[in-house]
N, CA, C and O atoms as CSV, one atom per row, in Angstrom:
chain,resi,resn,atom,element,x,y,z
A,1,MET,N,N,-46.976,23.384,51.618
A,1,MET,CA,C,-47.494,24.559,50.747
A,1,MET,C,C,-46.474,25.111,49.851
A,1,MET,O,O,-45.292,25.152,50.193
A,2,GLY,N,N,-46.869,25.520,48.764
A,2,GLY,CA,C,-45.958,26.379,47.966
A,2,GLY,C,C,-45.032,25.874,46.890
A,2,GLY,O,O,-44.482,26.613,46.074
A,3,GLY,N,N,-44.876,24.372,46.951
A,3,GLY,CA,C,-43.989,23.832,46.025
A,3,GLY,C,C,-44.540,23.652,44.583
A,3,GLY,O,O,-45.680,24.020,44.301
A,4,LYS,N,N,-43.690,23.067,43.659
A,4,LYS,CA,C,-44.168,23.083,42.424
A,4,LYS,C,C,-44.324,21.487,42.003
A,4,LYS,O,O,-44.985,21.341,40.974
A,5,GLN,N,N,-43.899,20.421,42.532
A,5,GLN,CA,C,-44.106,19.083,42.137
A,5,GLN,C,C,-45.456,18.665,42.549
A,5,GLN,O,O,-45.723,19.066,43.682
A,6,PRO,N,N,-46.359,18.009,42.005
A,6,PRO,CA,C,-47.456,17.648,42.306
A,6,PRO,C,C,-47.510,16.273,43.116
A,6,PRO,O,O,-46.948,15.263,42.693
A,7,ASN,N,N,-48.243,16.309,44.334
A,7,ASN,CA,C,-48.329,15.062,44.953
A,7,ASN,C,C,-46.967,14.514,45.446
A,7,ASN,O,O,-46.663,13.344,45.210
A,8,PRO,N,N,-46.207,15.280,46.073
A,8,PRO,CA,C,-44.797,15.017,46.474
A,8,PRO,C,C,-44.897,14.001,47.880
A,8,PRO,O,O,-45.683,14.185,48.809
A,9,SER,N,N,-44.126,13.150,47.800
A,9,SER,CA,C,-43.831,12.295,49.066
A,9,SER,C,C,-43.012,13.107,50.125
A,9,SER,O,O,-42.494,14.181,49.818
A,10,TYR,N,N,-42.922,12.653,51.181
A,10,TYR,CA,C,-42.088,13.366,52.198
A,10,TYR,C,C,-40.683,13.767,51.808
A,10,TYR,O,O,-40.140,14.849,52.031
A,11,GLU,N,N,-40.120,12.568,51.105
A,11,GLU,CA,C,-38.815,12.755,50.660
A,11,GLU,C,C,-38.510,13.777,49.581
A,11,GLU,O,O,-37.383,14.158,49.262
A,12,GLU,N,N,-39.723,14.190,49.038
A,12,GLU,CA,C,-39.668,15.038,47.709
A,12,GLU,C,C,-40.117,16.284,47.995
A,12,GLU,O,O,-40.461,16.997,47.052
A,13,LEU,N,N,-40.191,16.735,49.227
A,13,LEU,CA,C,-40.762,18.188,49.604
A,13,LEU,C,C,-39.893,19.349,48.997
A,13,LEU,O,O,-40.458,20.374,48.615
A,14,PHE,N,N,-38.573,19.213,48.903
A,14,PHE,CA,C,-37.804,20.366,48.543
A,14,PHE,C,C,-38.225,21.724,48.606
A,14,PHE,O,O,-37.787,22.415,49.525
A,15,ASP,N,N,-39.096,22.267,47.678
A,15,ASP,CA,C,-39.496,23.616,47.751
A,15,ASP,C,C,-40.773,23.735,48.429
A,15,ASP,O,O,-41.350,24.817,48.322
A,16,TYR,N,N,-41.295,22.843,49.083
A,16,TYR,CA,C,-42.507,23.117,49.928
A,16,TYR,C,C,-42.178,23.266,51.257
A,16,TYR,O,O,-41.155,22.834,51.788
A,17,ALA,N,N,-43.223,23.997,51.877
A,17,ALA,CA,C,-42.905,24.248,53.426
A,17,ALA,C,C,-44.132,23.370,53.976
A,17,ALA,O,O,-45.242,23.356,53.445
A,18,GLU,N,N,-43.754,22.609,55.165
A,18,GLU,CA,C,-44.917,21.810,55.807
A,18,GLU,C,C,-45.734,22.781,56.420
A,18,GLU,O,O,-45.298,23.847,56.856
A,19,ALA,N,N,-47.096,22.374,56.466
A,19,ALA,CA,C,-48.200,23.214,56.803
A,19,ALA,C,C,-49.293,22.318,57.468
A,19,ALA,O,O,-49.400,21.116,57.224
A,20,LEU,N,N,-50.037,22.957,58.267
A,20,LEU,CA,C,-51.203,22.421,58.861
A,20,LEU,C,C,-52.299,23.179,58.266
A,20,LEU,O,O,-52.207,24.390,58.066
A,21,TRP,N,N,-53.565,22.337,57.917
A,21,TRP,CA,C,-54.766,22.922,57.371
A,21,TRP,C,C,-55.670,22.747,58.425
A,21,TRP,O,O,-55.889,21.617,58.860
A,22,ILE,N,N,-56.245,23.788,58.906
A,22,ILE,CA,C,-57.013,23.864,60.098
A,22,ILE,C,C,-58.403,24.527,59.630
A,22,ILE,O,O,-58.414,25.668,59.168
A,23,GLU,N,N,-59.458,23.840,59.757
A,23,GLU,CA,C,-60.887,24.178,59.537
A,23,GLU,C,C,-61.557,24.527,60.890
A,23,GLU,O,O,-61.577,23.699,61.800
A,24,PHE,N,N,-62.093,25.732,61.014
A,24,PHE,CA,C,-62.592,26.055,62.270
A,24,PHE,C,C,-63.920,26.915,61.968
A,24,PHE,O,O,-64.084,27.440,60.866
A,25,ASP,N,N,-64.739,27.012,62.876
A,25,ASP,CA,C,-65.987,27.542,62.930
A,25,ASP,C,C,-65.648,28.924,63.777
A,25,ASP,O,O,-65.432,28.787,64.981
A,26,PRO,N,N,-65.598,30.097,63.266
A,26,PRO,CA,C,-65.306,31.296,63.737
A,26,PRO,C,C,-66.283,31.688,64.828
A,26,PRO,O,O,-65.988,32.552,65.654
A,27,ARG,N,N,-67.543,30.999,64.832
A,27,ARG,CA,C,-68.548,31.323,66.018
A,27,ARG,C,C,-67.917,30.504,67.312
A,27,ARG,O,O,-68.210,30.854,68.455
A,28,GLU,N,N,-67.197,29.597,67.103
A,28,GLU,CA,C,-66.641,28.714,68.143
A,28,GLU,C,C,-65.189,29.172,68.596
A,28,GLU,O,O,-64.892,29.113,69.789
A,29,VAL,N,N,-64.361,29.591,67.728
A,29,VAL,CA,C,-63.075,29.978,68.008
A,29,VAL,C,C,-62.628,31.007,66.966
A,29,VAL,O,O,-63.012,30.937,65.799
A,30,SER,N,N,-61.790,31.985,67.425
A,30,SER,CA,C,-61.336,33.129,66.528
A,30,SER,C,C,-60.042,32.664,65.868
A,30,SER,O,O,-59.293,31.825,66.368
A,31,CYS,N,N,-59.853,33.247,64.761
A,31,CYS,CA,C,-58.530,33.094,64.202
A,31,CYS,C,C,-57.434,33.616,65.211
A,31,CYS,O,O,-56.378,32.990,65.299
A,32,GLN,N,N,-57.635,34.646,65.910
A,32,GLN,CA,C,-56.805,35.112,66.829
A,32,GLN,C,C,-56.498,34.044,68.017
A,32,GLN,O,O,-55.369,33.918,68.492
A,33,GLN,N,N,-57.479,33.387,68.391
A,33,GLN,CA,C,-57.265,32.251,69.505
A,33,GLN,C,C,-56.516,31.182,68.957
A,33,GLN,O,O,-55.774,30.593,69.743
A,34,LEU,N,N,-56.552,30.784,67.717
A,34,LEU,CA,C,-55.909,29.814,67.115
A,34,LEU,C,C,-54.427,30.169,66.949
A,34,LEU,O,O,-53.553,29.318,67.115
A,35,LEU,N,N,-54.164,31.412,66.627
A,35,LEU,CA,C,-52.780,31.965,66.451
A,35,LEU,C,C,-52.251,32.043,67.891
A,35,LEU,O,O,-51.065,31.743,68.025
A,36,GLN,N,N,-52.853,32.353,68.853
A,36,GLN,CA,C,-52.221,32.291,70.267
A,36,GLN,C,C,-51.929,30.908,70.756
A,36,GLN,O,O,-50.994,30.730,71.537
A,37,ALA,N,N,-52.644,29.958,70.358
A,37,ALA,CA,C,-52.428,28.510,70.740
A,37,ALA,C,C,-51.172,28.019,69.928
A,37,ALA,O,O,-50.304,27.322,70.453
A,38,TRP,N,N,-51.134,28.389,68.730
A,38,TRP,CA,C,-49.986,27.974,67.808
A,38,TRP,C,C,-48.712,28.577,68.529
A,38,TRP,O,O,-47.771,27.877,68.902
A,39,LYS,N,N,-48.778,29.896,68.678
A,39,LYS,CA,C,-47.633,30.686,69.390
A,39,LYS,C,C,-46.988,29.975,70.553
A,39,LYS,O,O,-45.770,29.943,70.728
A,40,LYS,N,N,-47.944,29.367,71.392
A,40,LYS,CA,C,-47.606,28.727,72.505
A,40,LYS,C,C,-46.715,27.545,72.293
A,40,LYS,O,O,-45.853,27.188,73.096
A,41,MET,N,N,-46.987,26.964,71.152
A,41,MET,CA,C,-46.179,25.628,70.952
A,41,MET,C,C,-45.188,25.732,69.915
A,41,MET,O,O,-44.669,24.687,69.520
A,42,HIS,N,N,-44.852,26.811,69.423
A,42,HIS,CA,C,-44.028,27.111,68.189
A,42,HIS,C,C,-42.846,27.833,68.412
A,42,HIS,O,O,-42.926,28.856,69.091
A,43,SER,N,N,-41.551,27.411,67.872
A,43,SER,CA,C,-40.399,28.141,67.951
A,43,SER,C,C,-40.143,28.816,66.594
A,43,SER,O,O,-39.881,28.186,65.569
A,44,PRO,N,N,-40.242,30.167,66.679
A,44,PRO,CA,C,-40.157,30.833,65.220
A,44,PRO,C,C,-38.665,31.249,64.879
A,44,PRO,O,O,-38.390,31.772,63.799
A,45,LYS,N,N,-37.806,31.016,65.762
A,45,LYS,CA,C,-36.469,31.624,65.773
A,45,LYS,C,C,-35.552,30.918,64.809
A,45,LYS,O,O,-34.484,31.462,64.531
A,46,LYS,N,N,-35.871,29.752,64.270
A,46,LYS,CA,C,-35.039,29.037,63.462
A,46,LYS,C,C,-35.546,29.093,61.806
A,46,LYS,O,O,-36.715,29.263,61.458
A,47,GLN,N,N,-34.581,28.941,61.044
A,47,GLN,CA,C,-35.067,29.074,59.740
A,47,GLN,C,C,-34.453,28.075,58.698
A,47,GLN,O,O,-33.244,28.150,58.479
A,48,ASN,N,N,-35.130,27.252,58.118
A,48,ASN,CA,C,-34.581,26.599,56.899
A,48,ASN,C,C,-35.935,26.349,55.985
A,48,ASN,O,O,-37.056,26.494,56.472
A,49,LEU,N,N,-35.730,25.981,54.690
A,49,LEU,CA,C,-36.855,25.957,53.810
A,49,LEU,C,C,-37.936,25.003,54.369
A,49,LEU,O,O,-39.048,25.492,54.565
A,50,ARG,N,N,-37.745,23.770,54.632
A,50,ARG,CA,C,-38.783,22.711,54.971
A,50,ARG,C,C,-39.545,23.262,56.220
A,50,ARG,O,O,-40.775,23.309,56.209
A,51,TYR,N,N,-38.854,23.654,57.236
A,51,TYR,CA,C,-39.558,24.060,58.517
A,51,TYR,C,C,-39.499,25.413,58.728
A,51,TYR,O,O,-39.335,25.857,59.864
A,52,ARG,N,N,-39.637,26.265,57.573
A,52,ARG,CA,C,-39.801,27.627,57.800
A,52,ARG,C,C,-41.201,28.025,58.328
A,52,ARG,O,O,-42.195,27.388,57.980
A,53,SER,N,N,-41.270,29.037,59.133
A,53,SER,CA,C,-42.316,29.547,59.926
A,53,SER,C,C,-43.204,30.534,59.024
A,53,SER,O,O,-42.813,31.626,58.612
A,54,ALA,N,N,-44.484,29.959,58.783
A,54,ALA,CA,C,-45.502,30.903,58.076
A,54,ALA,C,C,-46.916,30.700,58.700
A,54,ALA,O,O,-47.265,29.643,59.227
A,55,ILE,N,N,-47.579,31.646,58.608
A,55,ILE,CA,C,-49.177,31.798,58.768
A,55,ILE,C,C,-49.687,31.887,57.459
A,55,ILE,O,O,-49.483,32.924,56.828
A,56,TRP,N,N,-50.429,30.799,56.869
A,56,TRP,CA,C,-51.060,30.898,55.610
A,56,TRP,C,C,-52.485,31.429,55.722
A,56,TRP,O,O,-53.227,30.939,56.573
A,57,TYR,N,N,-52.898,32.365,54.945
A,57,TYR,CA,C,-54.307,32.809,55.159
A,57,TYR,C,C,-55.066,32.653,53.841
A,57,TYR,O,O,-54.506,32.643,52.745
A,58,LEU,N,N,-56.246,32.544,54.011
A,58,LEU,CA,C,-57.133,32.355,52.684
A,58,LEU,C,C,-58.021,33.481,52.489
A,58,LEU,O,O,-58.499,33.677,51.371
A,59,THR,N,N,-58.319,34.322,53.572
A,59,THR,CA,C,-59.297,35.540,53.492
A,59,THR,C,C,-58.655,36.764,53.846
A,59,THR,O,O,-57.582,36.776,54.450
A,60,GLU,N,N,-59.308,37.866,53.472
A,60,GLU,CA,C,-58.626,39.294,53.770
A,60,GLU,C,C,-58.742,39.464,55.332
A,60,GLU,O,O,-57.826,40.052,55.907
A,61,ASP,N,N,-59.803,38.991,56.045
A,61,ASP,CA,C,-59.786,39.066,57.525
A,61,ASP,C,C,-58.577,38.383,58.082
A,61,ASP,O,O,-57.826,38.944,58.880
A,62,GLN,N,N,-58.387,37.056,57.609
A,62,GLN,CA,C,-57.363,36.309,58.054
A,62,GLN,C,C,-55.974,36.890,57.844
A,62,GLN,O,O,-55.059,36.798,58.662
A,63,LYS,N,N,-55.906,37.550,56.563
A,63,LYS,CA,C,-54.548,38.299,56.269
A,63,LYS,C,C,-54.299,39.313,57.349
A,63,LYS,O,O,-53.237,39.348,57.971
A,64,VAL,N,N,-55.265,40.109,57.554
A,64,VAL,CA,C,-55.241,41.230,58.760
A,64,VAL,C,C,-54.669,40.667,60.013
A,64,VAL,O,O,-53.630,41.075,60.531
A,65,THR,N,N,-55.483,39.618,60.506
A,65,THR,CA,C,-55.122,38.977,61.716
A,65,THR,C,C,-53.751,38.364,61.789
A,65,THR,O,O,-53.006,38.493,62.760
A,66,ALA,N,N,-53.459,37.667,60.662
A,66,ALA,CA,C,-52.050,37.069,60.596
A,66,ALA,C,C,-50.918,38.006,60.503
A,66,ALA,O,O,-49.876,37.788,61.121
A,67,THR,N,N,-51.097,39.149,59.677
A,67,THR,CA,C,-50.124,40.086,59.630
A,67,THR,C,C,-49.920,40.850,61.005
A,67,THR,O,O,-48.781,41.158,61.355
A,68,LYS,N,N,-51.054,41.162,61.803
A,68,LYS,CA,C,-51.132,41.935,63.015
A,68,LYS,C,C,-50.270,40.914,63.989
A,68,LYS,O,O,-49.376,41.334,64.724
A,69,ALA,N,N,-50.605,39.680,63.915
A,69,ALA,CA,C,-49.885,38.778,64.778
A,69,ALA,C,C,-48.475,38.588,64.656
A,69,ALA,O,O,-47.766,38.437,65.651
A,70,VAL,N,N,-47.980,38.586,63.356
A,70,VAL,CA,C,-46.576,38.481,63.228
A,70,VAL,C,C,-45.892,39.734,63.593
A,70,VAL,O,O,-44.768,39.609,64.077
A,71,ASP,N,N,-46.415,41.025,63.433
A,71,ASP,CA,C,-45.911,42.331,63.793
A,71,ASP,C,C,-45.803,42.245,65.099
A,71,ASP,O,O,-44.688,42.473,65.569
A,72,GLU,N,N,-46.841,41.921,65.957
A,72,GLU,CA,C,-46.721,41.852,67.531
A,72,GLU,C,C,-45.642,40.839,67.921
A,72,GLU,O,O,-44.855,41.139,68.819
A,73,TRP,N,N,-45.564,39.752,67.350
A,73,TRP,CA,C,-44.530,38.831,67.808
A,73,TRP,C,C,-43.127,39.264,67.643
A,73,TRP,O,O,-42.251,39.075,68.487
A,74,LYS,N,N,-42.924,40.002,66.225
A,74,LYS,CA,C,-41.753,40.565,66.109
A,74,LYS,C,C,-41.239,41.539,67.251
A,74,LYS,O,O,-40.149,41.503,67.822
A,75,ALA,N,N,-42.203,42.343,67.424
A,75,ALA,CA,C,-42.007,43.325,68.716
A,75,ALA,C,C,-41.612,42.776,69.959
A,75,ALA,O,O,-40.700,43.219,70.658
A,76,GLU,N,N,-42.416,41.670,70.247
A,76,GLU,CA,C,-42.163,40.937,71.597
A,76,GLU,C,C,-40.778,40.427,71.602
A,76,GLU,O,O,-40.102,40.633,72.610
A,77,LEU,N,N,-40.301,39.825,70.661
A,77,LEU,CA,C,-39.085,39.121,70.470
A,77,LEU,C,C,-37.803,39.983,70.135
A,77,LEU,O,O,-36.681,39.482,70.200
A,78,HIS,N,N,-38.001,41.219,69.798
A,78,HIS,CA,C,-36.818,42.168,69.421
A,78,HIS,C,C,-35.895,42.175,70.627
A,78,HIS,O,O,-36.330,42.136,71.778
A,79,PRO,N,N,-34.749,42.220,70.354
A,79,PRO,CA,C,-33.877,42.120,69.153
A,79,PRO,C,C,-33.787,40.650,68.428
A,79,PRO,O,O,-33.205,40.579,67.346
A,80,ILE,N,N,-34.296,39.609,68.953
A,80,ILE,CA,C,-34.232,38.368,68.227
A,80,ILE,C,C,-34.945,38.381,67.009
A,80,ILE,O,O,-36.081,38.856,67.004
A,81,GLN,N,N,-34.430,37.916,65.945
A,81,GLN,CA,C,-35.025,37.878,64.517
A,81,GLN,C,C,-36.090,36.938,64.607
A,81,GLN,O,O,-35.903,35.853,65.157
A,82,LEU,N,N,-37.381,37.308,64.033
A,82,LEU,CA,C,-38.445,36.319,63.840
A,82,LEU,C,C,-38.422,36.069,62.572
A,82,LEU,O,O,-38.249,36.984,61.768
A,83,PHE,N,N,-38.595,34.772,62.179
A,83,PHE,CA,C,-38.700,34.107,60.825
A,83,PHE,C,C,-40.004,33.909,60.228
A,83,PHE,O,O,-40.128,33.532,59.063
A,84,THR,N,N,-40.992,34.157,61.005
A,84,THR,CA,C,-42.403,33.864,60.633
A,84,THR,C,C,-42.937,34.712,59.709
A,84,THR,O,O,-42.610,35.891,59.845
A,85,SER,N,N,-43.745,34.413,58.711
A,85,SER,CA,C,-44.065,35.470,57.798
A,85,SER,C,C,-45.725,35.166,57.594
A,85,SER,O,O,-46.195,34.064,57.877
A,86,ALA,N,N,-46.432,36.118,57.145
A,86,ALA,CA,C,-47.972,35.919,56.885
A,86,ALA,C,C,-48.006,35.934,55.309
A,86,ALA,O,O,-47.641,36.921,54.671
A,87,GLU,N,N,-48.472,34.766,54.714
A,87,GLU,CA,C,-48.423,34.402,53.386
A,87,GLU,C,C,-49.803,33.921,52.858
A,87,GLU,O,O,-50.511,33.214,53.576
A,88,SER,N,N,-50.205,34.307,51.575
A,88,SER,CA,C,-51.436,33.926,51.110
A,88,SER,C,C,-51.355,32.423,50.573
A,88,SER,O,O,-50.418,31.944,49.935
A,89,ALA,N,N,-52.403,31.847,50.922
A,89,ALA,CA,C,-52.556,30.457,50.434
A,89,ALA,C,C,-53.416,30.266,49.194
A,89,ALA,O,O,-53.701,29.197,48.654
A,90,SER,N,N,-53.724,31.310,48.893
A,90,SER,CA,C,-54.733,31.226,47.577
A,90,SER,C,C,-53.813,30.830,46.409
A,90,SER,O,O,-52.688,31.297,46.232
A,91,GLY,N,N,-54.377,29.980,45.686
A,91,GLY,CA,C,-53.691,29.449,44.440
A,91,GLY,C,C,-52.661,28.516,44.727
A,91,GLY,O,O,-52.054,28.077,43.750
A,92,LEU,N,N,-52.329,28.115,45.867
A,92,LEU,CA,C,-51.261,27.055,46.214
A,92,LEU,C,C,-51.972,25.907,46.502
A,92,LEU,O,O,-53.123,25.939,46.937
A,93,ASP,N,N,-51.279,24.771,46.257
A,93,ASP,CA,C,-51.859,23.329,46.519
A,93,ASP,C,C,-51.495,22.947,47.926
A,93,ASP,O,O,-50.426,23.359,48.376
A,94,PHE,N,N,-52.273,22.209,48.654
A,94,PHE,CA,C,-52.091,21.721,49.807
A,94,PHE,C,C,-52.193,20.160,49.668
A,94,PHE,O,O,-53.208,19.692,49.152
A,95,TYR,N,N,-51.192,19.336,50.103
A,95,TYR,CA,C,-51.190,17.993,49.833
A,95,TYR,C,C,-51.015,17.293,51.403
A,95,TYR,O,O,-50.172,17.698,52.204
A,96,ARG,N,N,-51.845,16.317,51.649
A,96,ARG,CA,C,-51.818,15.724,52.787
A,96,ARG,C,C,-50.460,14.922,52.883
A,96,ARG,O,O,-49.891,14.503,51.876
A,97,ALA,N,N,-49.956,14.727,54.231
A,97,ALA,CA,C,-48.782,14.000,54.281
A,97,ALA,C,C,-49.258,12.494,54.449
A,97,ALA,O,O,-50.417,12.140,54.662
A,98,GLU,N,N,-48.274,11.770,54.329
A,98,GLU,CA,C,-48.459,10.293,54.394
A,98,GLU,C,C,-49.105,9.865,55.836
A,98,GLU,O,O,-48.940,10.598,56.811
A,99,GLY,N,N,-49.832,8.670,55.926
A,99,GLY,CA,C,-50.461,8.512,57.185
A,99,GLY,C,C,-49.645,8.490,58.390
A,99,GLY,O,O,-50.135,8.878,59.450
A,100,TYR,N,N,-48.403,8.059,58.324
A,100,TYR,CA,C,-47.597,7.935,59.682
A,100,TYR,C,C,-47.334,9.477,60.128
A,100,TYR,O,O,-46.897,9.738,61.249
A,101,HIS,N,N,-47.605,10.385,59.252
A,101,HIS,CA,C,-47.466,11.717,59.760
A,101,HIS,C,C,-48.788,12.468,60.487
A,101,HIS,O,O,-48.752,13.525,61.116
A,102,GLN,N,N,-49.832,11.717,60.253
A,102,GLN,CA,C,-51.041,12.240,60.667
A,102,GLN,C,C,-51.271,12.019,62.161
A,102,GLN,O,O,-50.969,10.942,62.676
A,103,ASP,N,N,-51.798,13.018,62.860
A,103,ASP,CA,C,-52.201,12.963,64.141
A,103,ASP,C,C,-50.943,12.599,65.191
A,103,ASP,O,O,-51.106,11.943,66.220
A,104,TYR,N,N,-49.737,13.112,64.772
A,104,TYR,CA,C,-48.559,12.886,65.502
A,104,TYR,C,C,-48.786,12.998,67.062
A,104,TYR,O,O,-48.525,12.048,67.800
A,105,TYR,N,N,-49.252,14.128,67.507
A,105,TYR,CA,C,-49.409,14.330,68.912
A,105,TYR,C,C,-50.349,13.509,69.583
A,105,TYR,O,O,-50.102,13.155,70.736
A,106,LEU,N,N,-51.441,13.143,68.990
A,106,LEU,CA,C,-52.413,12.195,69.463
A,106,LEU,C,C,-51.659,10.984,69.699
A,106,LEU,O,O,-51.619,10.485,70.824
A,107,ARG,N,N,-51.024,10.449,68.648
A,107,ARG,CA,C,-50.549,9.073,68.626
A,107,ARG,C,C,-49.385,8.825,69.495
A,107,ARG,O,O,-49.125,7.705,69.934
A,108,THR,N,N,-48.612,9.994,69.766
A,108,THR,CA,C,-47.413,9.722,70.711
A,108,THR,C,C,-47.642,10.137,72.019
A,108,THR,O,O,-46.850,9.840,72.914
A,109,GLY,N,N,-48.823,10.909,72.256
A,109,GLY,CA,C,-49.102,11.447,73.473
A,109,GLY,C,C,-48.184,12.679,73.974
A,109,GLY,O,O,-47.961,12.934,75.158
A,110,GLN,N,N,-47.726,13.345,72.944
A,110,GLN,CA,C,-46.660,14.367,73.247
A,110,GLN,C,C,-47.413,15.775,72.849
A,110,GLN,O,O,-46.788,16.739,72.407
A,111,ALA,N,N,-48.825,15.771,73.061
A,111,ALA,CA,C,-49.426,16.951,72.771
A,111,ALA,C,C,-48.899,18.253,73.476
A,111,ALA,O,O,-48.707,18.296,74.691
A,112,ARG,N,N,-48.693,19.252,72.675
A,112,ARG,CA,C,-47.956,20.375,73.474
A,112,ARG,C,C,-49.129,21.529,73.858
A,112,ARG,O,O,-48.917,22.443,74.654
A,113,PHE,N,N,-50.048,21.377,73.345
A,113,PHE,CA,C,-51.245,22.421,73.747
A,113,PHE,C,C,-52.607,21.599,73.776
A,113,PHE,O,O,-53.039,20.926,72.840
A,114,VAL,N,N,-53.175,21.763,74.954
A,114,VAL,CA,C,-54.572,21.048,75.076
A,114,VAL,C,C,-55.503,22.312,75.534
A,114,VAL,O,O,-55.123,23.144,76.359
A,115,SER,N,N,-56.634,22.336,74.957
A,115,SER,CA,C,-57.506,23.453,75.221
A,115,SER,C,C,-58.180,23.274,76.531
A,115,SER,O,O,-58.970,24.125,76.940
């Protein structure tokens, strides 16, 4: 998310951040539940451009939930610095990675979170 070059390859990500696009039915699972699952499998304490930690939101409700989650996570980890941010995905392009990057945890059997 967030880069300038259209349709980048994995080697051309440069100013992009890797991201997951998750479509969900809020009647089945809440944004908060998804964030809790993500938090269990994610290490937000390292920072570099490609692997920076962000929660991308599309709606105002998602923004409120994401911002609250980041603030709570910062408080939990204090004094360790949290690099995760809540950022708008509106107006940004999302490009699917090459096929060999798809379904990594399913293909390798290394799933970190199972509902």
